[in-house]
N, C-alpha and C positions, 0 to 999 in steps of 0.2 A: 735276345729280343730281335725283334724284325725290325726292318727299316719302315715299314709301314706303320708300326705301331710307336714307333721313335718319332715321328713328323706327326703323327695325332696327338700325342702328348705335348709338342712343341705348339702345337696350333692352338688346343686347350690352354698351355700355359699364357699365351700372347692375348689370347680372348680375355683372362681372367686381370690380365695385368692393365690392360684397356678398359674393361668395367670398373674397376676400381679407382682407377684415374679419372675416369667421367665422373664418378662418385664424389672423389675429393675435390674435382673443380667446381661442381654447382654447390659443394656444401659452404667453398668459401668464399663464393659469389654473394657480395653484399645485399640485402632485400631493396627492391626498388624503393627510392624514397618518392614520395606523392609532389608532383609539382604545386599542389596549390590546396589551401585547407577545405575539407568537405562540410561545408554548414548544413547540409540535409542530415547527413549519419549523426552529426551532433545533437541536432535538434531532436529525431528519432531517438538517440539513445538518452537524453535527458528525459524528455515527456516521458520514455516506456517506463522509467525509474520514477516519476511522479506518480505515473497513473497504478502502479504496482502498490508502492507504499501507501497509495490514498486507500486501495483497496484492502491493505493488510491492517492498515489504523480502524478504519472507519466499519468495514464489516466483521472483521475479525476480534476488534477491543473495544473502539468505543459504543456500539451499539449493543454488543453482548454483556457491555458490564454498566449499563445505566447510564449511559451518556460521558461517560468519565474515561480518561487514558488507563489511571489507576486509581479505581474507589478508597482506596487504604486511605485513611487519614481525613477522607472526606465526611462531612456533618452526618449522614445517613449512614453510612458503615461504619463509624465509631461510634453510633450511638445502639447500633444492632451488634456492637461486639464481632462485628467482622461476619459476612454472609458469603456462602457459596453457591451456585447455583447449582441445579441438579446436574451439570456436564464438569462442575468441578473447578470453575473459574470464579473470581470473584466479584459479586457485584454488589451496587448500594440500592439503600431503603430509599425509594419515594414517598412515602406514606408511612409519618412514624406518629402516634398520639394523637392521630385524629388529625394531622396537619400535613401538609407537603412539605418537602425538603427535598424535591425533584430541582435538579439544574435547569436553569433558562436555555433556550436554545442558543443565545449568545454565549453561554459558557461551553456547553458542546461544541460549539464552531472554535473556542478559544482551544479547547482542549486536543480538539481534531489537527488544529494547525500544528501545534507543538509536537504532539505524536507523531504527524507525516513529516515533520521535519528532522526528528529523530533517525523514524527507518529510510530517510534516504541515503544515510550515512552506508546503509548494508547494499546499495547497487550503485553508489556515484562514483565508481571506480574508472578512470581513465588509463589505465595502465594499457587497455588495448589500441588504443589510440598511441599510447607513445611507441609501442611494438610497431606499428605501422610506419613511425617515422614522424609521428607529430608531437608536439610540444604543447602541454595545456597550461594554463593559468586562470585559477577558478577564485573568485573572490566570494565574499559573506552572501548568505541566503537567506530569502524572507519568504513564508510559506503564506497565501491568504486562499481561505475556504469560502464558499458562497453556497450556500444552502436556497433550492428553489423548488418549485411545486414538480417540475421534470427530473430533478436529481440533484447531484453536487458539482459545482464546476470549483477545478483547482488550478491556483496560479501559483508560478512560483518566480520570484524576481533573483536571478543567479549569475551574475558576470561571469561568463568565460571565454577565454581566450584562446584560438587554437590556431597553431602557426606551423609552419614547416620547419622542421630541424637545420636550424644553419641556413635560414633562407628569411626574406621580407616580406613574404607574404602571411598574410594574418586575418582572422575573420574574430568579430567578437558578436556573441549571442547572450542578451539579456535576460529575455522575457519567455517564459513557456507555459505550457497550459495542458490541462486534461481534462473530463468528464468521466461523471460517474452516474449511473442510472441510481443511486443509493437516494430514496426520498425522506431524508432525515428530519425534515420539516414536517413531513406530515407522519411519520410513525414518533414523533416527539407531540406533536399536536392531539394525538388519539391516546398518546399515554397520558399525556397532562389531564385530558377529558376523563381517564380511566380513575385516575387518581382525585380528581376532584368531584366526580361520581359519589367515591367512595368514602371521600371526608365528609360528604354531605350525608352519609348516613345510608347511601343506596347499597344493595345487594351485587354481589358478584354478579348476577346473572343481569341485574339493570345496566349495570356500568357495562359489560360486553355486549349488551344490546343496544345502549342508545350511542354507544361512541364508535359503534362500526357502519360508518356509512358508505364505505368504498369496497366495491366488488372484490379486488385485488387485497385487501386487508383482511387478515383474521386476527380475532384479540381471546387470547386465554388467559385464564390466572387458574395456574397450576397450584394443588393441593391448598394451601391456605397461605402462602405469601409470595410466592412466584406469576408475575405477569409476564405475559408474553406478545408482542407487537410482530405481527408477519407481513412484511410486503411481497407480495408475489408478482409485482409489476414488472420487475426486472430481473435479470442474472447477475450475481448469483440472489437468493432470498436473502432480505435485508431483515434481519432476527433482532428487535428492540426489546433488551430484558431487563427488567427491575424488579426490587421486591417491595411488598406492601406490608404492612401491619394491620392484621384485621381484628376486630373486638373479637 
């Protein structure tokens, strides 16, 4: 082998050893520890989880199932021996035997609070903060839901203490909030109007025409027993479904 080739192999070998050494050095270097807690990141994280949980609960379950988180076992559902919507999820009756068995708006609010609190478990994972060198101490939480003309307000009482691992600096946040464009009170009001009109002997056509006074609302009584109230004023569309027993 020529001397030039030997020299080339030696240079390549030295470069490889140097590269491996640099990789090992950076791999062993500990992650930079934050100097102080980041309150703004903590707030954004919790409120994003609250908003997502609210959307999943209200748009994806409460409204689609007649105002209940779980219609099974409710009076209207039990009397109907279990009903499923055309899409296959359980749905409660609001009109049975000529009388309303619809949940009140207050009950819908309570169902929403319980379900949102359940869904928070799926996204309130603080492991990302711990990886960055923070310590997280979270307390008990309580969700409050407010229905208004413009949408739905979500409030969360949840004491969370964020501190730097091994340090004295810490920050505590307890109050979080989010807003959804879901006009639950509006679609519930129209749903009640439909049920009362049908209970008074009105036809499906009359109930739809007399209860629909909002250009952003569409009321449909599909087939013979499914009533649907669509609110197109926000995104995503709020779909309020319930079953009605017709003569």
